[in-house]
C-alpha positions in Angstrom: -42.3 -95.8 -27.5 -41.4 -99.3 -28.7 -38.4 -101.2 -27.5 -37.3 -104.3 -29.3 -34.7 -106.6 -27.8 -33.0 -109.4 -29.7 -30.8 -112.0 -28.1 -29.2 -112.9 -31.5 -29.7 -112.2 -35.2 -28.9 -114.5 -38.0 -26.1 -113.4 -40.4 -27.0 -111.8 -43.7 -27.6 -114.0 -46.8 -30.5 -116.1 -47.9 -29.2 -117.3 -51.2 -32.1 -115.5 -53.0 -29.7 -113.4 -55.0 -26.3 -114.4 -53.7 -24.5 -116.7 -51.3 -26.3 -118.2 -48.3 -25.4 -117.4 -44.7 -22.0 -118.7 -43.7 -22.1 -121.6 -41.2 -20.5 -119.7 -38.4 -23.3 -117.1 -38.6 -26.3 -119.4 -38.6 -28.6 -119.6 -35.7 -29.3 -123.2 -34.9 -32.5 -124.4 -33.2 -32.1 -124.6 -29.4 -33.1 -123.1 -26.1 -31.8 -119.6 -25.5 -32.4 -117.3 -22.6 -31.2 -113.8 -21.7 -32.0 -111.3 -19.0 -32.4 -107.5 -19.3 -32.2 -105.0 -16.5 -33.7 -101.6 -17.1 -32.6 -98.8 -14.8 -33.7 -95.2 -14.9 -31.0 -92.6 -15.2 -31.0 -88.9 -14.2 -29.6 -86.0 -16.2 -26.5 -85.8 -14.0 -25.7 -89.5 -14.1 -22.4 -90.6 -15.7 -23.7 -93.2 -18.1 -20.2 -94.4 -19.1 -19.4 -95.3 -15.5 -22.7 -97.0 -15.1 -22.1 -99.0 -18.3 -18.7 -100.2 -17.0 -20.3 -101.3 -13.8 -22.8 -103.4 -15.7 -20.4 -105.0 -18.2 -19.9 -108.2 -16.2 -23.7 -108.8 -16.4 -23.6 -108.6 -20.2 -20.7 -111.0 -20.4 -22.1 -113.6 -18.0 
């Protein structure tokens, strides 16, 4: 199993065969960090309720 996590992705466009990426979608050089919490779930867990509990972590 492979798990890839991306903090951000640059917008589409590279000007090779069309317009370049719009300025609001460019990723500028800088220092970025993010945290990930992996939690095991069981067959009987209500994943929608778990997701609602974790939403403040994603926003902050």
